[in-house]
N, C-alpha and C positions, 0 to 999 in steps of 0.2 A: 193385449195388442190388438188397438183398434180396429176394425175392420180398410176399413181404405193403406194403413203400413203390411196388411197381405199378401200373402206370393211380389211384396216389391221388390228388389235388388237397386241398390248407386251405389256406385263406386264411386269414391271422393281419393282425389287424387293430386298432385301437390307436383308442379313442373315446371319448369321451364322455358319448353318444349309449344311450338306450334305447333296446332290440333289434330294439325296431316299424321308429322312427326306421332306424337306420342301414338295417336291413331297402327299407326303402324309397326311402332313395337310393346299393342296389345296382345298375348296368346291371343291364338286364333280360336280358341274355341267361347271365347269370353263375341259371344256377338251384345255388340252394343244398340240398341233401339234408339234411342235419343239422345240427346246432349240438353240436361239443363240445368246446367248452370244457368245462379241466376232467375230461374222460373223460382217463384214464391207455391207455387203446389208441390214442391219437390223440396221444400228447403225443411232440413233437419225440425227448428224451430212448427210450422205448424202443422207436421208431420207427430209429433210430437205430444198434439195438442189434444186432451180425453174428448169435451165437445166438436157438435159439428159443424161444423167452419161458417154453414149460414147462418148462423146462428153465433157465432161466436165475435166478443172487441178486442180477445188477443192479437185473433190473426192479423201475422204480417203481411200486408198485400204491395209494397212496397222491401225488398231488405235494407234500402237503403233510405231510406224516408221512412218514417214514420204515421211520421201526422192524420195523415188522410184517410177516412174509411172507402170504399169504392162497395158496395151492396155485387156491382157487376162484376167490377174484378175476382172476387169472393171466387161468382158459383162457375166465372171462368176459370178458373185456379182449381176449381172440378171437376169439372167439366172432365181435365185434359189429365189429373191423375184417373177417375174416371174409367177414360180412355184406354188406358194406357192397363185398368185392370182387364176390360173388355179386352182387348191385344192379344191376354194372356192369352187368358182362357180359354178363344179362337185357336192357338198356337196348341197349346195343351195337348184339349180335344182333339182335338189334330193331324198331329204331326206323334204324337203314339208318349215322342221323349222331347222334348225340345231343351236346345241349350243355353243357361245361365242366358234372364235379360236383364239390362242393365240401362 
C-alpha cells in the first residue's frame, strides 16, 4: 500500500437520489468528511499509482480528458490528499476514538 492510501477510507456509491437525500439515508455512524466525486486526488486510478504523483506522467489530471498535463494541478491534488491525512491524524490523536472518515 502506498503511503498516500494509508488510513484513507472511501465510500463509492451509485444512486439516483440527490446528495442530500442520499446523505440522510447513510448510517449515522459514518462520518462523511468530504465529497470527493470528480477530484483527481481521490480517483482510484491515481491512488493506485506506485510512483509519486509529482514526478509521474501517468497522473490523470482530469477525469474526463487526459490530453493536458498540469504540474500545478498535480501538486494541488497531492496537497488535498495530504490535508485529509493531516486532519485524520489530528482527529485520531485528539479524540481517542474517531468514527470512520470517508
